[in-house]
C-alpha positions as CSV (number, residue, x, y, z in Angstrom):
1,M,-88.1,-107.5,33.1
2,K,-86.1,-107.4,36.3
3,K,-87.2,-110.9,37.1
4,N,-86.2,-112.1,33.6
5,F,-82.7,-110.5,34.0
6,L,-82.3,-112.2,37.4
7,Y,-83.5,-115.5,36.0
8,N,-81.1,-115.3,33.1
9,A,-78.2,-113.9,35.2
10,F,-78.7,-116.7,37.7
11,Y,-78.6,-119.4,35.0
12,N,-75.6,-117.9,33.2
13,V,-73.6,-117.6,36.4
14,L,-74.7,-121.1,37.5
15,A,-73.6,-122.4,34.1
16,L,-70.1,-121.1,35.0
17,I,-70.1,-121.8,38.7
18,I,-70.7,-125.5,38.2
19,P,-67.7,-125.8,35.9
20,L,-65.8,-123.9,38.5
21,V,-66.8,-126.4,41.0
22,T,-65.8,-129.3,38.8
23,T,-62.7,-127.6,37.3
24,P,-60.4,-128.1,40.4
25,Y,-61.4,-131.8,40.4
26,I,-61.0,-132.3,36.6
27,S,-57.8,-130.3,36.6
28,R,-56.2,-132.6,39.2
29,I,-57.6,-135.8,37.6
30,M,-57.0,-135.0,33.9
31,G,-54.2,-132.5,33.7
32,A,-53.8,-129.7,31.1
33,E,-53.2,-132.1,28.1
34,K,-56.4,-134.2,28.6
35,I,-58.5,-131.0,29.1
36,G,-57.0,-129.7,25.9
37,I,-58.1,-132.8,24.0
38,Y,-61.7,-132.3,25.0
39,S,-61.6,-128.5,24.5
40,Y,-60.1,-128.8,21.0
41,A,-62.7,-131.3,19.9
42,Y,-65.5,-129.3,21.4
43,S,-64.3,-126.1,19.8
44,I,-64.3,-127.8,16.3
45,A,-67.9,-129.1,16.9
46,T,-69.0,-125.7,18.1
47,Y,-67.9,-124.3,14.8
48,F,-70.2,-126.8,12.9
49,G,-73.0,-125.9,15.4
50,L,-72.7,-122.3,14.4
51,F,-73.7,-123.2,10.8
52,I,-76.8,-125.0,12.0
53,L,-78.1,-122.0,14.0
54,L,-76.6,-119.4,11.8
55,G,-77.8,-116.1,13.4
56,L,-80.8,-117.4,15.1
57,N,-79.8,-116.5,18.7
58,N,-80.3,-112.9,17.6
59,Y,-82.6,-113.1,14.6
60,G,-84.9,-115.7,16.0
61,N,-85.1,-113.8,19.3
62,R,-85.9,-110.5,17.6
63,T,-88.4,-111.9,15.1
64,I,-90.4,-113.9,17.6
65,A,-90.5,-110.9,19.9
66,S,-92.0,-108.8,17.2
67,V,-94.9,-111.2,16.4
68,R,-95.6,-112.8,19.8
69,D,-98.9,-110.9,20.3
70,N,-100.4,-112.7,17.3
71,K,-100.6,-116.5,17.8
72,E,-101.4,-117.3,14.1
73,Q,-98.4,-115.3,12.9
74,L,-96.3,-116.6,15.8
75,S,-96.9,-120.2,14.8
76,K,-96.2,-119.7,11.2
77,T,-93.0,-117.7,12.0
78,F,-91.7,-120.4,14.4
79,C,-92.4,-123.3,11.9
80,S,-90.7,-121.5,9.0
81,I,-87.6,-120.5,11.0
82,Y,-87.2,-124.0,12.5
83,A,-87.6,-125.6,9.0
84,M,-84.6,-123.5,7.9
85,Q,-82.7,-124.7,11.0
86,L,-83.5,-128.4,10.1
87,I,-82.3,-128.0,6.4
88,M,-79.0,-126.5,7.6
89,S,-78.5,-129.3,10.1
90,L,-78.7,-131.9,7.3
91,I,-75.9,-130.2,5.3
92,V,-73.8,-129.6,8.4
93,F,-74.1,-133.3,9.6
94,V,-72.8,-134.6,6.3
95,I,-69.8,-132.3,6.3
96,Y,-69.0,-133.0,10.0
97,I,-69.0,-136.8,9.4
98,I,-66.6,-136.3,6.5
99,Y,-64.4,-134.3,8.9
100,V,-64.5,-137.0,11.6
101,L,-63.6,-139.8,9.1
102,F,-60.7,-138.1,7.4
103,L,-59.4,-135.1,9.4
104,A,-60.1,-135.4,13.2
105,S,-57.0,-135.8,15.4
106,N,-59.0,-137.8,17.9
107,Q,-61.9,-139.6,16.2
108,L,-63.5,-141.0,19.3
109,M,-63.8,-137.6,21.0
110,A,-65.0,-136.1,17.7
111,W,-67.8,-138.8,17.4
112,I,-68.9,-138.0,21.0
113,Q,-69.3,-134.3,19.9
114,L,-71.8,-135.5,17.3
115,I,-74.3,-135.7,20.3
116,Y,-73.6,-132.1,20.9
117,L,-74.5,-131.3,17.3
118,I,-77.8,-133.2,17.7
119,S,-78.6,-130.9,20.7
120,V,-78.0,-127.9,18.4
121,V,-80.4,-129.2,15.9
122,L,-83.1,-129.3,18.6
123,D,-82.2,-125.9,20.1
124,I,-85.2,-123.6,20.2
125,N,-84.0,-121.4,23.0
126,W,-84.3,-118.4,20.6
127,F,-88.1,-119.0,20.6
128,F,-88.5,-118.9,24.4
129,F,-86.1,-115.9,24.7
130,G,-88.2,-114.0,22.1
131,M,-91.3,-114.9,24.2
132,E,-89.5,-113.7,27.3
133,Q,-90.0,-117.1,29.0
134,F,-86.8,-117.1,30.9
135,K,-88.0,-118.9,34.0
136,L,-88.7,-122.1,32.0
137,T,-85.3,-122.2,30.5
138,V,-83.5,-121.4,33.8
139,T,-85.4,-124.0,35.8
140,R,-84.8,-126.7,33.2
141,N,-81.1,-126.0,32.7
142,T,-80.4,-125.6,36.4
143,I,-81.7,-129.1,37.1
144,I,-79.6,-130.6,34.2
145,K,-76.4,-128.7,35.2
146,I,-76.7,-130.1,38.7
147,L,-77.2,-133.6,37.3
148,N,-74.1,-133.1,35.2
149,L,-72.1,-132.1,38.3
150,I,-73.2,-135.3,40.1
151,F,-72.3,-137.6,37.2
152,I,-68.9,-136.0,36.8
153,F,-68.0,-136.7,40.5
154,L,-69.4,-140.2,40.3
155,L,-68.0,-141.4,37.0
156,V,-64.8,-139.4,36.3
157,N,-62.0,-140.7,38.5
158,S,-58.9,-141.0,36.3
159,K,-57.3,-139.9,33.1
160,S,-58.8,-142.9,31.3
161,D,-62.2,-141.5,32.0
162,L,-61.7,-138.7,29.5
163,Y,-64.3,-140.0,27.1
164,I,-66.8,-140.5,29.9
165,Y,-66.3,-136.9,30.8
166,G,-66.9,-135.9,27.1
167,L,-70.2,-137.9,27.1
168,I,-71.4,-136.3,30.3
169,M,-70.7,-132.8,28.9
170,V,-72.7,-133.4,25.6
171,C,-75.6,-135.4,27.0
172,G,-76.7,-132.6,29.3
173,P,-77.5,-130.1,26.4
174,L,-79.3,-132.9,24.5
175,L,-81.6,-133.6,27.4
176,S,-82.1,-129.9,27.9
177,Q,-83.4,-129.4,24.4
178,F,-85.7,-132.4,24.5
179,I,-87.4,-130.9,27.5
180,L,-88.1,-127.6,25.8
181,W,-90.0,-129.3,23.0
182,I,-92.6,-130.6,25.6
183,F,-93.6,-126.9,26.2
184,I,-93.7,-125.6,22.7
185,K,-97.3,-126.7,22.0
186,K,-98.5,-124.3,24.7
187,Y,-97.4,-121.4,22.5
188,V,-97.6,-122.5,18.9
189,V,-99.6,-124.7,16.6
190,L,-97.4,-126.6,14.1
191,K,-98.1,-125.6,10.6
192,K,-97.1,-126.6,7.1
193,V,-94.8,-124.0,5.6
194,S,-93.7,-123.3,2.0
195,L,-90.3,-122.8,0.6
196,S,-91.1,-119.1,0.2
197,D,-92.0,-118.9,3.9
198,I,-88.6,-120.4,4.7
199,G,-86.8,-118.3,2.1
200,R,-87.8,-114.9,3.5
201,H,-85.8,-115.7,6.7
202,I,-82.6,-116.7,5.0
203,K,-81.2,-113.3,4.0
204,P,-81.8,-111.4,7.4
205,N,-80.6,-114.5,9.3
206,L,-77.5,-114.8,7.2
207,T,-76.9,-111.1,7.8
208,L,-76.8,-111.7,11.6
209,F,-74.8,-114.9,11.0
210,I,-71.9,-113.0,9.5
211,P,-71.0,-111.4,12.9
212,V,-71.5,-114.7,14.7
213,I,-68.7,-116.2,12.5
214,A,-66.5,-113.1,13.0
215,I,-67.0,-113.3,16.8
216,S,-66.2,-117.0,16.8
217,L,-62.7,-116.1,15.4
218,Y,-61.8,-114.6,18.7
219,T,-63.9,-116.8,21.0
220,I,-63.6,-120.3,19.6
221,M,-60.8,-120.0,17.0
222,D,-58.3,-119.1,19.8
223,R,-58.4,-122.7,21.0
224,V,-58.3,-124.2,17.5
225,M,-55.2,-122.0,16.6
226,L,-53.5,-122.9,19.9
227,G,-54.1,-126.6,19.2
228,M,-52.6,-126.2,15.7
229,M,-49.7,-123.9,16.5
230,S,-48.7,-125.0,20.0
231,S,-49.8,-127.9,22.2
232,M,-52.9,-129.5,23.8
233,A,-51.4,-128.4,27.2
234,E,-51.6,-124.7,26.1
235,V,-55.2,-125.3,25.0
236,G,-55.8,-126.6,28.5
237,Y,-54.3,-123.5,30.1
238,Y,-56.4,-121.3,27.9
239,E,-59.6,-123.3,28.5
240,N,-59.3,-123.3,32.3
241,S,-58.5,-119.5,32.3
242,N,-61.4,-118.8,29.9
243,K,-63.9,-120.6,32.2
244,L,-63.0,-118.3,35.0
245,T,-62.9,-115.1,33.0
246,Q,-66.3,-115.9,31.4
247,I,-68.1,-115.2,34.8
248,P,-68.3,-111.4,34.3
249,V,-69.1,-111.9,30.5
250,M,-72.0,-114.2,31.2
251,A,-73.4,-111.9,33.9
252,I,-73.3,-109.1,31.3
253,S,-74.8,-111.2,28.4
254,S,-77.7,-112.0,30.7
255,L,-78.8,-108.4,30.6
256,G,-78.5,-108.3,26.8
257,T,-80.5,-111.5,26.3
258,V,-83.3,-110.1,28.4
259,M,-83.3,-106.6,26.9
260,L,-83.1,-107.6,23.2
261,P,-86.7,-109.0,22.9
262,R,-88.1,-106.2,25.2
263,I,-86.4,-103.4,23.1
264,S,-87.4,-105.1,19.8
265,N,-91.0,-105.3,21.0
266,M,-90.9,-101.6,22.1
267,I,-89.6,-100.5,18.7
268,S,-92.1,-102.5,16.8
269,N,-94.8,-100.7,18.8
270,G,-93.4,-97.2,18.2
271,R,-91.8,-96.7,21.7
272,K,-88.3,-95.9,20.5
273,E,-87.6,-93.0,22.9
274,E,-88.6,-95.2,25.8
275,S,-86.2,-97.9,24.6
276,I,-83.3,-95.5,24.5
277,R,-83.8,-94.5,28.1
278,Y,-82.9,-98.1,29.2
279,I,-79.4,-97.9,27.7
280,Q,-78.0,-95.6,30.4
281,K,-79.2,-97.8,33.2
282,S,-78.0,-100.9,31.4
283,L,-74.6,-99.5,30.8
284,F,-74.2,-98.6,34.5
285,V,-75.1,-102.2,35.5
286,S,-72.9,-103.8,32.9
287,V,-69.8,-101.7,33.7
288,L,-70.4,-102.1,37.4
289,L,-70.4,-105.9,37.1
290,S,-67.6,-106.2,34.6
291,S,-65.1,-103.7,36.1
292,S,-65.5,-105.1,39.7
293,M,-65.2,-108.7,38.7
294,A,-62.4,-108.1,36.1
295,F,-60.1,-106.2,38.5
296,G,-61.1,-108.3,41.4
297,L,-60.0,-111.5,39.6
298,C,-56.7,-109.8,38.5
299,A,-56.0,-109.0,42.1
300,I,-56.5,-112.5,43.5
301,S,-55.1,-114.5,40.5
302,N,-51.7,-115.3,42.2
303,E,-53.5,-117.0,45.2
304,F,-56.5,-118.3,43.3
305,V,-54.7,-120.3,40.6
306,P,-52.7,-122.6,42.8
307,V,-55.5,-123.1,45.3
308,F,-58.1,-123.7,42.6
309,Y,-56.4,-125.6,39.9
310,G,-53.6,-127.3,41.8
311,D,-50.0,-127.9,40.5
312,G,-49.1,-127.4,36.9
313,F,-51.4,-124.5,36.0
314,N,-49.2,-121.5,37.0
315,K,-49.4,-120.1,33.5
316,C,-53.1,-119.5,34.0
317,K,-52.2,-116.6,36.3
318,D,-51.0,-114.5,33.4
319,V,-53.7,-115.7,31.0
320,I,-56.5,-114.9,33.4
321,S,-55.2,-111.4,34.1
322,I,-55.2,-110.5,30.4
323,L,-58.4,-112.3,29.4
324,V,-60.6,-110.9,32.2
325,L,-59.9,-107.3,31.2
326,S,-61.7,-107.9,27.9
327,S,-65.0,-108.2,29.8
328,I,-65.0,-104.5,30.4
329,F,-65.1,-103.8,26.7
330,I,-67.6,-106.6,26.1
331,S,-69.9,-105.1,28.7
332,W,-70.1,-101.8,26.9
333,S,-70.4,-103.2,23.4
334,N,-73.0,-105.8,24.5
335,V,-75.4,-103.0,25.6
336,I,-74.8,-101.0,22.4
337,R,-75.4,-104.1,20.3
338,T,-78.4,-105.7,22.0
339,Q,-80.2,-102.6,23.0
340,Y,-79.6,-100.3,20.0
341,L,-77.9,-101.8,16.9
342,I,-79.9,-105.1,16.6
343,P,-83.3,-103.9,17.7
344,N,-83.0,-100.9,15.3
345,R,-81.7,-103.2,12.5
346,K,-78.4,-101.4,12.3
347,D,-76.8,-104.7,11.4
348,K,-74.1,-103.2,9.2
349,I,-72.4,-101.4,12.1
350,Y,-72.5,-104.6,14.1
351,I,-71.1,-106.7,11.3
352,I,-68.2,-104.3,10.4
353,S,-67.2,-104.0,14.1
354,V,-66.9,-107.7,14.7
355,F,-65.0,-108.3,11.4
356,L,-62.5,-105.6,12.5
357,G,-62.2,-107.4,15.8
358,A,-61.8,-110.8,14.1
359,F,-59.1,-109.4,11.8
360,I,-57.2,-107.9,14.7
361,N,-57.4,-111.1,16.6
362,V,-56.3,-113.4,13.9
363,I,-53.3,-111.2,13.0
364,I,-52.2,-110.9,16.6
365,N,-52.7,-114.7,17.1
366,L,-50.5,-115.5,14.1
367,I,-47.8,-113.2,15.4
368,L,-47.9,-114.0,19.2
369,I,-49.1,-117.6,19.5
370,P,-45.9,-119.2,18.1
371,K,-43.8,-117.4,20.7
372,F,-46.1,-116.7,23.7
373,M,-48.8,-119.5,23.1
374,S,-51.8,-119.1,25.4
375,I,-50.7,-115.7,26.6
376,G,-50.5,-114.5,23.0
377,A,-54.0,-115.8,22.3
378,A,-55.3,-113.9,25.4
379,V,-53.7,-110.6,24.1
380,G,-55.4,-111.2,20.8
381,T,-58.8,-111.5,22.4
382,L,-58.3,-108.4,24.5
383,C,-57.3,-106.3,21.5
384,A,-60.2,-107.7,19.5
385,E,-62.8,-106.8,22.1
386,F,-61.4,-103.3,22.4
387,T,-61.6,-102.8,18.7
388,V,-65.3,-104.0,18.6
389,C,-66.2,-101.7,21.5
390,A,-64.4,-98.6,20.1
391,Y,-65.9,-99.0,16.6
392,Q,-69.5,-99.4,17.8
393,T,-69.2,-96.5,20.1
394,Y,-67.7,-94.3,17.4
395,K,-70.5,-95.1,15.0
396,V,-73.4,-94.4,17.4
397,R,-71.9,-91.2,18.9
398,N,-74.4,-88.9,17.1
399,E,-77.4,-91.0,18.0
400,L,-76.7,-91.9,21.7
401,D,-75.4,-89.6,24.4
402,I,-71.9,-91.3,24.7
403,Q,-70.5,-88.5,26.8
404,V,-73.1,-89.0,29.5
405,Y,-72.5,-92.7,29.4
406,L,-68.7,-92.2,29.8
407,K,-69.2,-89.7,32.6
408,Q,-71.3,-92.3,34.4
409,S,-69.0,-95.3,33.8
410,V,-65.4,-94.1,34.0
411,P,-65.6,-93.6,37.8
412,L,-66.5,-97.3,38.1
413,I,-63.3,-98.2,36.4
414,I,-61.3,-95.9,38.7
415,I,-63.0,-97.4,41.8
416,S,-62.2,-100.9,40.5
417,L,-58.5,-99.9,40.0
418,V,-58.3,-98.5,43.6
419,M,-59.8,-101.8,44.8
420,Y,-57.2,-103.7,42.7
421,F,-54.2,-101.9,44.0
422,I,-55.3,-102.2,47.7
423,V,-56.2,-105.9,47.4
424,M,-52.9,-106.7,45.5
425,F,-50.8,-105.5,48.4
426,V,-52.6,-107.6,51.1
427,P,-49.7,-109.7,52.5
428,L,-49.6,-113.4,52.7
429,I,-51.2,-114.5,56.0
430,K,-50.6,-118.0,57.4
431,S,-51.7,-119.8,54.2
432,M,-52.5,-119.0,50.6
433,F,-56.2,-120.1,51.1
434,I,-56.7,-117.7,54.1
435,T,-55.0,-114.9,52.1
436,L,-57.4,-115.6,49.2
437,I,-60.5,-115.4,51.3
438,L,-59.2,-112.2,53.0
439,K,-58.5,-110.6,49.7
440,I,-62.0,-111.4,48.4
441,L,-63.7,-110.0,51.5
442,I,-61.6,-106.8,51.5
443,G,-62.2,-106.3,47.7
444,I,-66.0,-106.7,48.0
445,L,-66.4,-104.5,51.0
446,L,-64.1,-101.8,49.6
447,F,-65.8,-101.8,46.2
448,V,-69.3,-101.6,47.6
449,L,-68.3,-98.8,50.0
450,L,-66.7,-96.7,47.2
451,V,-69.6,-97.2,44.8
452,Y,-72.1,-96.2,47.5
453,L,-70.2,-93.1,48.4
454,F,-69.8,-92.0,44.8
455,Y,-73.1,-93.0,43.4
456,K,-75.5,-92.8,46.4
457,D,-77.5,-89.9,44.9
458,M,-78.1,-91.7,41.6
459,L,-78.7,-95.1,43.2
460,F,-81.4,-93.8,45.6
461,D,-83.0,-91.4,43.1
462,K,-86.7,-92.3,43.0
463,K,-87.3,-90.4,39.7
């Protein structure tokens, strides 16, 4: 399980580090407006992609994990779930083509995103996650991400290469999904399935799709609303800021992706008490990662933005400082969701929480985006994630020992705040780049030292 977490964490962080390597280059070549054009088209296509997968990232993962010890049942389950995915893709494709022909603001970029939708049709990551085969997905995606990086530097050299950039970004996921299909025959035998076999997956899958749509209202819709209510440049500021602030989020989601199939399998085998014991450790790791990275990024944003993005992106300083704080709330709710609510089929709590978050986000966006634009969208996301976290925690307070979890986690927030204030007041030394490096080193050393001093008994407890 530790290896699976490290594999998945490595890939998720790599998936963000590579864009961070390319972002300074793309930002200087394209500028905020061109980045906004790509981001807006991709966000629209992502919405259509959601309707192909529905809730499969959670439902497929959980269902495959519960039957993986029986190959006959595993094969039938995979075939019936994927048949449902194919049927949905046909419907979505027709609607997307109508959108491109009559509504798309940039038709060429919208047609390019059709390749992305094809990759979603072929997406069977949910199967391999349910099987806990994380090494396969990590190895494959690592190679493809590196190839993407090479092609961007080779082929994208001016603003006129925007559409080449779009093609590179969508062809990588397509190749990635093709490769997965080579390995599927090792685990399943393709079987003919009936409509009733497909039908039994629809209701539970749709149940988990409802929160996916709600979550998208404050993860994807922000960019769509910005594009509709402000400008493509504001979408570009938000997109670049979001790439950076997703680093702690992806590190945290790696833990949830690994733990969901493991916990689901434990519960299906009657080991519920054992599954609950994992939550305390998971919360500690999640809050440790999120609080340190969130307050660390806040502390260095003034130096990081001009060094990293170049001229014209100063607004990202404020957007980053707001967005990154939401990762602390995401870290907590991610553990509650993936290790307790979904494995125990308490989907109602999950659904209500994300709808509350979506409602808060949309209202705040409507109020703040017209005046504050990308900063308003960032505030909406922060409030939404806090709402989701607070509601889920409140609903499970009688089933999980929340007080113990808070007692363990709050000192991490305090330690991160101490680090933040000390790093913030490091003076400018010679150049902004040198100051940035110095701040990062001081922040890391200070945080590690304070965590060691406060938690050394727990960290080295052999029990």
